[in-house]
Structures are given as structure tokens and as C-alpha cells.
N, C-alpha and C positions, 0 to 999 in steps of 0.2 A: 164290463169294460174294466181294465186294470186301473187302479188308482195311480195318479202321478206320484213319483217318489217323494216330492216335497210335501205332500198333503198329510202323511201319516207317520212322519218320523222314521221312515225306512232309511237305513244307512247304506243300502246298496245303490250303486249308480253315482255316488258322490266321489269324485276324484279331484285332487288338487291339480289344477292346470297352471296356476300362478302362485308362487310363494315369494312374498317380499321379506327380505332378511336385513334387519338393521344391524349391520356389522359393527357399527360404533355410533354412539350418540353425540360424539364431539362434532362441532361444526364451526366454521369461521364466521357464519352469519348470525343474525339475531332477528329472524323473521317474525312479524306480528302474529302470524297464524300458526306458528310451529306447534304441532301436536305434542312434541317431546319437550318443549321449552328448552331446546338444546343450546349449549354454549361451547366455546372453545376451551375445553379443559378435560382432564382425565376423568373417566367414569369407572368406578370400581366394579368388578365382577363380570366384565365382558368375556364372552367365550373366547378362549385362546384357539390357536390354529388346530391343535390336536382335537379339541372339542368340536370345532367346526367340521373337521374331516369326518368325525364319527357321525355327526348329524347328516352330512352329505351322503355318506355310505348308506345310512338307514333310509333316507328318502329315496335314493336311486335304486335301492334293492326292490322297491315296490312301485314307485311312481317315476314319471319323467316330466315334471313340470318345468316351466320357465322359471328361473331363479332371478329375482330382481334384487341385486345387491344395492342396498341403500343405507341411509343414516338418519340423522346427522349427515356427515360427509364421508362416504366410504373411502375416499382418497386419503383420509387421515390414518387409515390402517396401514402400518408399514408392511404387512404381509398380504396386501390386497392382490398382487399379481399371483402369489402362490394360491390364494383362495380361488381366484378366477380359473386358474389352470386345473385345480382339483375338481371344481364343479364341471368344467368342460370335459375333463377326462372321464367323469362319471356317466356321461351320456346325456346330462341335462344341459339346458341352454342358459348361459349366464348373460344377463343384461345389467345395466348399472344406471342408477339415478344420482346425478351430481349437480352441484350448484354451478359448476363450470369454472370457478375462480382459481382452482389449482391445476387446471388442465392446460398443458403445453402440447405442442405437436409431438415432442419426444414421448411424453407420457401417453398421449392418445395412441401412438403407434404401438407402444408396449401393451396397452390395454387390449387393443385389437388383436395383436399377435398372441396374447394370453388366451383369448377365446371369447371376448365380449362381442356380441353381434350388434348391439345398439346401446346408446346411452340416451338419457333424457336430461334436458336442462330446462329449468323453469324461467319463464319470462312473465312477470305479472303486470306488465305494461309495455307499451311500444317505445318508451323513451326512459332516460335516466331518472327524470323527476318522479314518474309513477312507480317504476320498479324499485328504485332505491328507497323510497318512502316505505314501501311494503316490506322490503327485505331488511331494513334497519341498519344498513351499512352504506355510507357514501362510496360510490365507485362500483357497487355490485352489478349494475347494468353493464358497465364497460368491461368488467372482468368476465361476465357471462357471455358477452358477445365475442370476447377474445377466445373464450373456451370453445364456442361454436366454430370460430375460424380455425382453431387448432384441430378440431375434429374433422372439419372439412378437408384440410390439407393432408391429414393422415388417412383419409378415406374411411373414417369411422362413422357409421350411420348414426344419426341423432334425430330425436323427436323433441318438440317443444311442449312443455306442460304449463298451464296457467291456472292459478287459483282464482275463481270468479267470486267477486264480492260486489257490494253496492258501489264501491268506489271505482271499480274498473269495468263493470259490466258493459258500459257504453263503449269501451275500447276493445271489445272482443274481436271485432273484425280487423282492427288495426294490428293487433297482435298476430292474428292468423296471417295477414298479409306479410308481416315481418318474418314470420316463421317460413313461409313459402320463399320469400326473397333470400333468406339465409341458406336455403337448401335443406330444410327439415324434411324428413320422410313421413312425418305424421304430426298431428296437433291433438293434444289431449287436454281439454279444459276440465278442471276439477272444481266442483261446487263446494264452497267453504264448509268445513265441519268445525264447530267451535269447541275444540278440545285443546288442552295444554295452554300455551300462550294465547290461543284463539279464543279462550273464554273471556279475554279482556276486550274483544272486538265483536261481541255478539250482535251489536247494532249493524255490523257489516253483512250478517246473514240475510239473504233475500227472503221476503215474505212469500206466502203461497202464490199470490197473484203474480209477483215479480218472477218467481221460479217458472210459473206457467209460460210467461212471455219469453223468458230467455231460453227455455227448453224448446219452444216452438221456433225461436230464431236460430238455435243451434241446428235443429232439423233442416231449416232452410239453407243454412250455410253448408251443412254437411252434403246436401244434394248438389251443390255447385263447387265444392272445395276441390282444389287441384291435388290435394294430398288426403290420405285417410284422416278422419276426424272422429275421435272417440270421446264422448262425454263420460266422466268418471266421478264417483261419489254423487251421482245424479240418478238414483234408482228409478225415479218415476219418468225419466226420459223414455224408458222402454214401454211405458204406457202411452206416452205421447207419440212415440214411433208407430205403435200399432193403430192408434187413432188416425194419424195422418195418412198412413199407408192404406187404411180402409177407405178413407175419404177419396183417395186417388185411385181406388180400385186395384191396388197392388197387394200381393201377399208379402209378408215379411220373410226375408231370407236370413237364415242364421249362420254366422260364421263363428264357430266355437273354438277355433285354434288360432294360434299366432298372437303377435304383440298387439294387434289392432282388432282382435276378435270382438264381435258384437253379439253377446249371448243373452244376458239378463242384467237386471239391476244389481241389487246387493248379492255378491257372490261369496261373502264371508262365511266360512264353515261349510260351503257347498262345493265351490271349485277354487277357492282362494283362502290363503292363510297368511299370517304375519308371524315372524320370529323376532323377538326383541334382542337387544344387545346382550342381555343376560340369559337368553334361552327360553324366555316365556313365550308360549304360543298363544296367539290371539286371533279373532276373526278378521281383524284388520288393525292397522296402526293407530286408527282413531278411536278404537274402543278398547280401553285398557282393562278389560275384564279377562281374567286368566282362564284359558282353556286347559292349560297344563304347563308344567315346567319340564323342559327336556332333561335337565340334570336329575330330576326325580324319577325318570323312567328309563334310565340308561341310554339317553339320547335317541329314543325310539319315537320319531315323529309319527309314524303310522299308528302307534298305539293311542296317542292323543287324538289323532284324526278320527279313529274309529270309535273311541270310547268316551271322549270328552262330553260331560253333561251339557256344557254350553253349546257345543256343536250340535248335539242331538236335539236340544231344545229349539235351536234356530232352524233346524231342518223340518220342523213340524209347524205348519201354519196355524194349527189349532191353538198354538201358544201366543199368537200375535194379538195385540189388543186394539180396540177402537176400529177405525175405518180399515186399517191394514188387514185386520183379521177376517173381514168379510168382503174385501174388494175383489172384483172379478178379474183384476189384473195382478193379483198378488203373486202368482207363480212366475210372472215375468219381471215384476218390480220388486216387491218385498219391502220397500221403504229402506231408508238408510238407518240402520240400527244405531250407528254411532251418533248421528245427528239427533235421533230421538233421545238418546242418553244425554247428549250435551245440552239439550234444550229442555228436557223434562225430568231427567234423572232416572228414566225407565227405558232400557234398551229394547223392550218389547212393545213400547208404546207406538201409536200411529206416527208415521212420518209427519213431523210438525210443519214442514215446508211444502206440503202438498195440499192444493185447494180442491182436488177432485172429490166428488161425492159418489161413492159406489151405489149401485142399483138398490133402491129401497132403503137407503141410509136414513133419510129424513123420517120415513114412516116408522122405522125401527126406533129412532130417538124419541119420536112422539109417543110411542107405546110405553117406552121406559119412563117418560115423564108423567103418564097418566096414573 
């Protein structure tokens, strides 16, 4: 039987299907969890349009991923519409993540006409009190809702994202109901990764048992949700999914394409990558370990994707430590490498927020103690 490509560091079969691109780190908000600790100000060394175009050309020559234009706040880039048009013209699909505060109906129309298929707007609570407290700016909830209204009037498709913490985990259903009521086409809850400003709220990270409960609740909600419901930065949801589907006597169907694709847990370096505002390629925005710098390789993303020592290491589960290295669900889950780094300092460590015990784990630990 042929080995699964994730098992032995095989580089074949790994194609980037999603690339998140931090066009700028500038942002009008001051969110408690911000991985970039972003603020409203100029950041030196951002890729200019000529450099952006060279990167786009290089990616499109070999791959055709969905490009998530993000920040900071991408709408603070004065050349945003030119970038959107260039990505769309390349044959790749541009989408955009925005806080919504700068979105007017006129701008939403322009973004859609330039080629953006969908935007995401974050709501971290169902009301102003909860959302504003998390986003760090009074009026953030009102401006986000105004942004959703502008998108709706412009006919620009939008999804709602929510960062799940101990403070708002009990409001998950209320946020989902609000997203549906506002006309969202999808709901993507993100499980908190304590990086950047998020290091200051590590007490908001759910424990293993709390994660287990919320991931099972997400499964239940997903089964009855009126819109697609995709948990993100929640690698071990894909273990819970398989367990629950097996209990129900169903086989897991895989959808590996599209904005709401449900494929596996941590996709970093396997089917997902992140490009920083300075051209640094990472496995995701939450793990600031450099896979390569586009400026150092003549803007050749494919070279980094194929040759990065970090990507090759992550593609080989023999390198995973602790429970993740021996878990029978590792090819579907993989654990969150960024959360492992944020909580332990080792990105190859076992997922610290997972309470699952792999087969024979206790016996293995007992032998090590003897």
C-alpha cells in the first residue's frame, strides 16, 4: 500500500489552495487578540504594487489558489482595487477580509466590480458591548454592521467570522443567528490562537475539556445551520467530526475546494500559506516562523513552497512531538502548530488544547516512566 504523502515528507501532492496575503499591517482597530498587534500607522517595507504583481505572476504561473486579501485592514491600501484587478486577471480568485468600518456601498460596489467574490467581516459578539470590548474601539460593532449593510446593498457576498474565547463561547449561537439574519452566506468561528496581542489574553484560551465541548457543539450547530459553517484554527474538530460521523453510521464526505471547503485541520504548508506585508512566507499568520522571504528569491513563491525547510518539516508527521506524533487522527487533524508555539514555545509540540488520548498513549507514557 502506498504511504500517505503526509507521512514521510513527500513534497508531491501538496498544492496551495488558499493563500492569505497581508497587504498592509495598518488597521483602525486595536483588537485584544490581534496576531500582528496592528495599529493605525505606517509600516515600513510593505510590498509595493510592482512587487505584488511579480508575486501574483509567479503564483499564477503554477498554482490557482484562492487569494485572501487581508491585513491589518486591506482597505487602507490606496492601490487595493488595482491589486484586486491584477489577481482576478491572473486567473486566481480574490476574496477579502475586512473589519467593515471603512466599507460604504460605493466602495463595496467598486470592490465587487474589481473582482472580489466574497468578503469576511468579524463579529465577536452579538451586540455592541461584547464586540466593542474585544475589538478595543467604541463603535466597532456599529461600523461592522454598517459595513454588512453596505455589502448587502451592493450585492457583495459576505461571511461572518468570530474569534471564540472563554468570554464569548456562550454567545456562539447568538452570533450565528445574527449572521443568518444579516444575510451572511457562511459562518466561520476561529478558535483563539494566543499570538501577538493575544499573548496578553492567554486566560481566554479554552482548556482541552472546554475545546472538546465547544467542538462538539459546533458539530451540532453545523448540522442544523442554515448557512455553511466552517470552524477554523480548530484542527482537532476534524477528529471530532470523524468520531461523531462514525457514531451516526455516516462516512465523512470531503469538500476540498471553495471558500467553505472542509478538508483537514492544520493546512499550513500543505494546502495553505500566508504572505506578510513585507513578503515573508509563513505557514499561517499566527506562526511567525519564516519559511522564506519572497524578496530573497526573486518573488518566486513556488520555490519557497517546494523547498522551504519549515514546510518540509511540517509535511512529515514523524517530526511531530507528543500525542500529535502518534495520534491515529494526525493526518486529518495535525494539531494547531501556532497554538502549540504560542502556549509551549515549540511549534512541533502536541496541540495543548486537545484532551484526546491516542490509542496506547497511557501505556506508552507508563513505559517511559519505568
